N, C-alpha and C positions, 0 to 999 in steps of 0.2 A: 303637471304630474310630479309628485315627490316620491323619491325612493328612500327607504329607511333600511339601515343595516345595523343589526344588533351584534354585540360581541361581549365577551367577558364571562360567558358561562363556563361550566366545568364541573369537575368532581371535587367536593369539599367534605371534610368531616363535620359531624354535628358540632355546633358551637363556632364554626368558622365563618369567614366573611368572603363575599364576592362583590365586585362592582360591575354592574352591567352598563353598557353604553349603547346609545342609539344615535347614529349619525345620519342626518338628513342630507339629501343630494342638493337641496336648494335652501336658500335663506328662508327661515320661518318667520313670517310676518302676519299681522292681523290678529283676530280673536280666535283662540283655539284652546283645546284641552289636549294635553299630552298624557297618555296613560300607559302604564305597564300592566299587562295582563299575563296570566299564566294558565296553562292547561296541562293537567296531569293525565296519565293514561286512564281512559275510561271515564273521565270527568269532563264537565263543561268548562269552557274558558271562563275565567273569572277576573274581575278587576282587582289588581293588587294595590295600585297607587295611582294618583292622578295629580297633575298640576295645571292650573289654568295660565293663560297668557298674562293674567294679572298677578300671578304668584300664589294663588290660593291652592292649598293641597288637601287631599283627603286620602285615607288609607283604609284598607280592609282591616277589620278587627283582629284578624289572625296575624297581621304583620305590624300593627301599630306599636311603636316603640323599638322596633328592630330594623325596619326598613326606612330609608329616606330617599325621596324623589327630588331631583333637582335638574336644572338645565343651565347650559352656557350658550346664550344666544349668539355670542361672537363666534362660537365654533359649530353652531347648528347641531348641537349635541345635547341629548338628554341622558340622565344617569339614574340608576337605581342602586343605592348602596344597601347591601343586605348584610346584616350582622346577626350573630347568634342563630345561625341557620339550623333548621330542624329537618329531619327526614320528610316531614309533611310538606316542606317547601320544594321538594323535588318535582320538577315540571319543565315544560318548554315555556320560555318567557318571550313575550312579544311586546314591542312598543307600537303605539298607535297615536296618530295625530288626527284629531277630529276638528274640522273647521265648520261643522254644521252641515253645509251642503256637500262637503266632500270629506272623505276620510282615507287614511293611508295606514297600511300595516307593513311591518318588517317581516322577515322570513323566520325569525325566532332564534333563540339561543337556548341550549339545553343546560339545565342546572340539576345536578344530582348530589344529594346530601346523604352520605352513607359512611359508615365506619368500616 
């Protein structure tokens, strides 16, 4: 069982930046995909960005060029650097590790982009 804890959310003005972190309670090994998802009020959860254990990344079209996903295996931590934030980025953000046969979610961190 792996527990994930997200942090780094908050209130930021449009055009600002935040870096989200996702710390895992255990060393992450094997083949997996780590993803950052978000869910805005009244909307379905959507994939924002993902990175595989091999290092391949993909991004939602709405965040491409503004968000960067990364990970530090030595720290069991994944990151989502968010730049040039927009009000439409307001949501609860969740990290996920998908090992194929098992998947784990964090509790989420809230991001609010407002002037």
